[in-house]
N, C-alpha and C positions, 0 to 999 in steps of 0.2 A: 394696131390693126388687126394683128392675129387673134388678140383677146376678144375683139369685137366679132370677128367672124366665129370664134370658137362658140360665143354666147348665142350664135344663131340670128344675130341683126342682119338684114338686108338693106333697109332704108330707115331713115330716123322717123320718129313719131313728131306730132307737132310741138308738144313740150319741150322735146329735145331740140328742135329747130329754133324755137324761141328764146331758148335758155344757154345753151352751149357755148354760142359765140362769146356772150358777155362773162359767161364763167372763164373761158379761156382768157379773156382780155383781163381778168382780175377783178371785175366789178362785183359789188354785192348784188345778190339776186333774191328776188321773191317769186316763186313759181307757184302758182295756183291751177289745178288741172284735176280731173276726175280720177278717182282710183283705177288704177290698171293701164295708165296711158303711158307708163314708162318714166316716171319721176326718177327713181333710183339711177338709172344710167345717165339722166340728165345732170344730176350733180356728181356722181362718179367719175364720168369721163374727164371732165375739168380738173377735178382733184387728182387724178391719177398723173395727168399730164404735167401738172404743177410739180408733182412729186419727183417725177422722172427728169425734170430740167436740171435739177441739182441735187443729186442723190446725198443723203445723209441720215444718221439715225433719228430716230423719233422720240415720242409721239410728235407728229407733224400736222396731222390732221385729226379732229374730233367730230364724230357723227353721233348725234344723240337721238334716240327714238323713244316712244312712250311704252313700247312692250317689249318683253323679251323675245317673242316671236318674231316681231317685225325687225328687231337689232339683228337676230340671227340671218333672217333673210336677206336684210341689206349687205351684211358680211360676206354671205354666200356669193352675191351678184358681184360684189367688188373683187372677191378672190376668183372669180370665173374672167371678168375682165382683165384682172392684172396676172392671169395666169402664165404668160411669158415673160414677165418681168421679175424682178429681185425682191418686189415690194412686199412687205409683210403686215398682217393686221391682227388684231385681237378683238374678241367680242367680250364685253364684260357686263353682268347682269346678276341679280341676287338669285337666291332659291337654289343655288349650287355651292360647292366649296370656293372659297376665294383663293385657296393657295395655288391651283393652276393657272389661275388668271394672273396671279402676282408672278408666277415663275416666267410666264410668256412677257409680261411687261419688262422684267428685268432685261430679256433680249432687245429691247427699244424697238419694237414694230413701228413703222411710220404711220400706221392708221389704227386709230382706236374707234370702235362701234360699241356703244353701250347705252344703258338707261339711266336716267338721273340718279336714282338712289344708289346705286352700287358706284358710280362715278364719284359721288360725293364721299361714300364711305372710304374710298381708296384715297381721295384728295386728303381727308382728315386723318388718315393713319400715314399720310405722306409716302404711299406707295406709288402713286401715280403723280408724275410732274407735266403740267401742260404749259410751262413758260416759252414753249419752242413752237407751239402750234401756230401754224400758217393759215389754216381754213378750218371755220366752224359750219357744220351742217346740222341744222334742226330740221329733222323730217317729221311729217305731220305735226306741224307747229301748231295749228288750233287746237289739235287734240291736246297736246302737251299743257296749253294754256287753259283750255276748258277744264282740265281734269286738276287744275291747281298746283302744276308743276313750276309756274312762273318763279316763285321763291327759289327753287332748287336751281332753275336755269340761270338766274341772276347770280347766284353763289358761284357756280360753274365758270360763268362769264368773267366773274372777277379774278379767276386764277388765269385767264388767258391774256396774251400780249394785247395792248391796245391796238397795234397796227395787224390787222388780219382781214382775210375775206370771210363774209359770211352768207352762207346760202340757206335760205329758208323754203321749204318745199311743203305743200299740203294739198289735200282734196278741197279745201273750203277755208275762208278766212273771212268770218262775220265782222262788221265794221268796228265793234268795240274791241275785238281781238287785232284787227289790223292796226290800232292805233299802238297796241303793245309791241307788235312787231316792228313798227316803224322806228321804235326808240332802238332797236338793236341794229338797224341798217343804215348805212351811208350811202345817199344817192343811189338807191338801188335800181336795178333793171327789172321791171314788173312784167311778167307774163301771166295773164288771166284768161283762162280757156274755159268757156261753159260753165259759167259760175254757178254752183249749187244744182245744176241740171243733170239727172241721170244720164248715162250714156245712151246714144241712140242705139246701140246694139242690144239694149236690154228691154225686152217685151215685159213691162211691169203692169200690174193692176192690183185693185183691192177687192176682197172677197167679204161680202157681209156673211156674219156668221155668228149665231148664238155662243156664248163661252161654252156651254156644256157640249157642243157639238164640234169643237176644234179638233180634237183628237180623230173623230170621223173623217173630217174634211182633210186632216193632214194624211191618213191612210189613203184616202182617193187619190189625193195629188201624187203621193209616192208610188202609187200602182200605175201610174200612167206610162206608156210605152217609151215617151220621150224623156222619162226622168231616170237618167244614167247614175247620176250622183246629186245630193243635195246638201245645203247647209240650212239648218234650222235654227233660227235665233228665238231665244226666249228672253224675258226679263231679267229674271234672277238666276244665280247660280244653282239654287236649290231647284229651281223647276227645270233648268238644263239637266241635271242629274236624273230627276225624276223621269222626266220624258225620254231620255236616252234609255234607261232602264226599261221603260214600258216598250219603247220600240224594239229592244233586244229581245224581250220575252214574247213578243209578238212574232218573231221570226226575222226581223230585218237586221242587217248587219250595220248596227248604229253604235256611235261612240259619243261620249259627251267631252266637253272642254270647258271647264270652268275653274274658278278661282281656289276651290278647296283642293284640288288635286295638286300633289307634288310635282317638280319640275320634270323628274323622269316620267310619271304618268302622262303628263302633258305631251312630252317628247313622243312617247309610244302612241298616244292617240292621234297626232299630226302625221307620225310616220305611217301609221296603218291606213289614215285616210288617203296620204298621197299614193301609196303602194297599193290602193284599192282594196285592202283587206276589209276596209269598212266602206260602205256606200252613202252613209249617212252621218253628218256630224252636227251634234247638236251643241250650240255655243251661246255664249252671252254677248252683250253689246260690245264689251272690250275687245272681244275676239274680233269684231269686224275690221279693226286696223291693222291687225297683224297676219291674217290669213292670206296666202299666197299658194294656192294649189291650182295646176291646171286641170282643165276639164271638168268643173262645177257647170252642171247644166241647170240647176235650179237653186234659188235662195227662196226660202220660205220664212216669213215673219209670222211666226206662231203667236207672238205678241209684237205690238207696234212698237218701234223704239221709244225711248225716253223722250228724245227731242227730234224735230223735225231734220235738224242737220244729220242725225245719224242715219237718216233713211237713205241717202245717197251713199254713205259709206257701207252700210250693210248690203244692199242690192249690188253694190260694184264688186262683189265677190264672184259674179258670174258676168257674162258679156265682155270678158277683157281682151286685150290685144286685137281689138277690132273684129271681134267673133261675136256670136249671137249667145244671149242666155235668157232664162224666165225667172222673174221675181214675182212672188204672190204675197200678199200681205193679208192675214187675218184681221178683219175690223168688226169689233162689237158696237153695240149702241152707245156705250161710254167712251168711245174713241172719237167723237165726231169733232171735238176740238182740236185733237192731234190732226185729223184729216185737213181741217180748214188750214190750220198753221203750216202743214206740210205743202200744200198745193199753193199757198200764199209765197212760200220760201221759193219752189221751183218755178213758179210764174205759170203754171197751168194745170188743168184739171187732171187727175189721175183716173183711168179708165175704171169704171165697176163691171165686174163679172160675176154670174151667177151659175153655180152647179145645181142642178136640180135635187131637191131633198134636202140642201143645205143653206138655201138663202134666208136672210133675214132683211127686210125693208129698212133702211137707214131710218133711224129716229123710232122704231118699233122697240118698245121695252123688251127686255129678256124676261121670259117666263122662269121664274123660280122654281128649282126641282121640287118635286112633291116629297112629303117626308118619307125618310128611308132611302131616297134615290141618291145615287152618289154623284157628287160634283166634281168628280176627279177628271175633267176635261174630257168628258164623253165616254163611250164605250169601245169595245172593238168593232170592227167591220160588222155590217149588219148580218151576213151570212155566218158570222163566228168563226171566220177565218181570215188569217193575215194572207199578205200576198203570196207568201211562201209556204202556206198551210202550218204556219208555226214552225218551220224547220229552216236552218240556214241553207243556203245554196250547196247543193251537194258537191259541186266540182271545186268549191272554194275560190272562183274566178267571178269577176264583176259581171252584171249583165251582159257586157257587151264583149265577153270572152276575148278581152284585149283588143279588139278592133276599134279602130277610131270611130267615132259617132258620124253618121251620115249628114247630120245637119252642121257639122264643123264648129259646134259651139265649144268655146273655151270655158275655162274655170278658174277659181281661186279659193282660199281660206285663211284663222288664227286666234290669238288670246294672250292674257297676260295674268299674272298673280300679284299677290300682295306687295312684293319689293318694287313692283313697277308703280305702286300708287304713291303720292306724294308723302314726305315723311309726317306731314301733319295730320293725315288721315290714317296712319297705320296704328295697328293695336300693339302694344308692347305683351304679346302673348308669350308666356312662359317665362316672364322677367319679374321678379318680385317686385312690390310696389316699393318706390325708393331707389331702385337699382338703374344706374344710369348706363350700364354695360350695354352696347350694341350687340345685336344679332348678326352674325356674318352669312 
């Protein structure tokens, strides 16, 4: 209870009420709920209770997550909840030296939180032993399945005792993915809340705009008085880097988060966004699953997501913890099929909004730029100045100057790198043809 109070919990969320009793009873659980509704505590609390009942060395619990950032955040919340106990945990993922993780594993912590790639690496090197694991947790299970992690997950499961508790939590679970999850669960307790529908705390809408005007519209949105901080999503990592650089040159405190960055660069970007050294985080789709930053007022989809399912995950970075947020999606005439599929998935029409000077009617073909005109996502603002006249904020503070937002909006944010991709999709960069040596 001290750990729960220390974490700031006053009353349980709906997903916690629906799943914790079954988890405490030792049943397998499938928990489906929107991002930001408290899924981590829903599986962490029963897991900790079970470990405390009969203390002994581990690993006794394995938590698998698709991204490094998500694994780090899960481990941080578990450490907060277990602060006043003797339980120990370790986080394992690629992109960093393996030796520190090995040293921690030698002390036999009760809880291991990690990504599939590094977990398999350690298993194959016989540096991680899972024969004493009592509880398996797959978080963001649909994302791991969708991204091709199922073969890796099955290999990991084959190393676990057959008698164990399985807890699967996710923001969505399409029917074909549900069948795969059912193979791993025995008579599960299923809690399904608001399937695929964005949280009611998020004011989300579509903005029709021609491709060359997206940058202008983005500047307009970021200049709004209610935009305290924002996560801007792009379709590719190269586009994310370019857009972050453009915003920085325009005087915004912006930073990118994408797969070509080293782990230390990604850590610095996330740390800067959390501390409000940066107000704008430009990220790719994968980042939508790992971002957990309080106080994000806006999510802006500069490009529509690759799939309708990703829409809920992206905009779920704001409007968290039952507070309010704003999500804006820029839609071009070529995105009509995506709009129809997404509205069909969530079961309702997404509001259309228009900004004077930027709107493009749905179905209107985009005008090609004339010869010699740049197609680099539009120009700077029409008056030639950025919101900050091309200069960073002089006092080095966020626009709110450290004060809480008046409207009480909550926030959130994340991303992953090549280690978190399934092994079948990784490139053997830096390894000569014919070499079988693994990168650590």
